[in-house]
N, C-alpha and C positions, 0 to 999 in steps of 0.2 A: 753681470759685470759691474753693477753699480757699486760705487765705493761709499762707505758711510761718510756723513758730513764731517768735514775737517781732515779727512785722510787724503794725502796727496795721491793723485792718479798714477797708475803705472806709466812707464815711459812710452809704451805703445799707445795708451790712452791719450797722453799729452801730445804725441806726434799726430795721432788721428785728429784730435781737436784742431791742431794747427793746420793740417792738410785740408780739413773741411772749410776752414776760413779762407785758405789760399784758393780753393776751387771756386768759392763764391766770388772772391775778388777777381779771379781770372775771367769769370763770366760777366763781370760788371753788374752784378745783381745786389740789390739791397736785401736786408733780412726780410722785408715785407714781400719782395718779389720772389725770393726763394721759398718763403712760406706759401705763397699762392701756387707756385709750381709743384711743390712737394706735398702739400697738405700737412706739414709739420708746423706747429705753432711758432710764431716769431720768438716768443720767450724761450721755448725749448731749443730752437736753433741757436740763439744767443748763448744759452748755457752750454750747449754742445761745443760750440766754437771756443768758449772760454775754458773748457775742460772741467766744468763744474759737475757734469754728469756724463755717463757713458751712454751711447745710443742703444736702443733696443734693436733686435734684428729687423723688425718692421720699419723702424725709422731709418736705419742704415739702408735697407732695401729701397725705400722711397728716394733717399738722397742719391743712391747709386743710379737709379732710373733717371733722375733729373740730370745727373752728370754723365750719363751714358757709359757707365763702368760696371763691371761685375764687382761683387763684394770682395772677391779675392784680389782683383786688380787694385781696388782702393786700399785694401789692407797691405798689399805688397808695396804700395807707394810710400807707406810709412815705415817699412822695414828696410834694412840694408839689402843690397843686391844678394839674392840667394845663390848659394853655391850649386854646382852640378849635382853633388851628392848631398842629399838633405837627410841628415841623421834624425832619428825619431825624437831625440831630446831637443833638437833645434827647430822642430816644426812648430810654427806659430799656432797657439791655441787661443780661442776667443770664446767666452761664455756669456750668454744672455740669460741672466738669472730670472728675468721676468717671464720668459717664454719656456725655460727649461731646455734650451738649445746649446749644445757644445759643438764648436766647429774647429777642426784641425786642418791646417793647410799642409797636406802631405807632400804635394809637389806644387809649390807656389808658382804663380805666373813668372815668366822669365822673358826678357827681351828676345825677340825672334822666334819664340815658341807660341803656338796657338792653344795648347791644351794645358790643363792643370787638373790635379786630383785633390779632392776634399773629402775628409771623413766627417760625417755628421752624426750626432747622437741626440735623440729627443727623448725626454722623460715620458713615461706612460701618462697619457691624457694630454700631453703638450701638443701645441700646434704653432706653425709659423705661416703667415700669409704674406705673399709678395704681390703688390698691386699691379705691377707691370714687369715685363722682361727688362733687365738692365740694358741689354743689347738685343734688339729684335733679331730673331733667327738663331739665337745662341743654342748650340747643340749640347744636350745633356744625356749622360748615361748614368743611371742610378742603380747600383748593385747593393742589395740588402745583405749585410754580413750576419746580423743577429736580429731577431724580432720581426715585427711587421710594421709597415708604414702605409698610410693611405695618402696618395698623391693626386691632387686635382690639377689637371692641365686641360685647357680649353673646355671647361665645364664637364669633363669626364673624370670620374673618380676611379683610380687604379689601386687595388689592394696588392701591395708588393711584399712578398714574404721572403724569409731567409733563403738565399741562393738565387732569387729572381732578379731580373734586370729590366728596368723600364728605360726606354730611350725615346727622345723626341727633340724637336726644335721648339724652343720657347719663344712665343710671340706675344703673349699676354700675361694675365695673372696666373699665379700658381699657389697651391696650398699644400703643406705637409702636416699630417696629423698622425700621432702615435696612439692607436687604440688600446695598447696594453696587451696583456697585463703587465709586462715589463717594458723597459726602454727599447728603442730600436737604434741600431748602429748600421750605418750605410756609407758606401763610397760613392762619390759623384765625380764623374769625369766631365769637365766643361771644355768645350772646344769653340773658340771664337769663329764666327762666320767668315 
């Protein structure tokens, strides 16, 4: 999702940058304090908040953990209120070019609802690591639609193939890896505790 130098970021990127700055201000943290808490460098945080670069999935995961939000919740905060019927063409899509991860918010978070559905696609050989659960005890159900994904939860690697479903409560780090030979496409149902 990185934009070439000199190219204006998309409106979602601009709103995400602004929201990241707002969250830091709401918590009363300096860039140095947020860097200490998140493990993301001060200079990168500054560039993210100014909209000079888009966060990677790993960086966004770290920030979500610090702010105690799921990634979907944070991304929804920068979108307009989602309608009850979410047409395929209106489902927000976010791509992290660095990790080869594509994320579609099929059923975005909504006020008063605890669940959401996400479609993820990982390129062959790609992986995403999340250092902490954004919300401890977050319930996840991961259903593989095409391909194979290796998901590490609580130091256990689960090989999840087409049609399989892995379900768990997330309390710590997790890792997704697509062993190939092709990409993997999966649906994730996230339920807040």
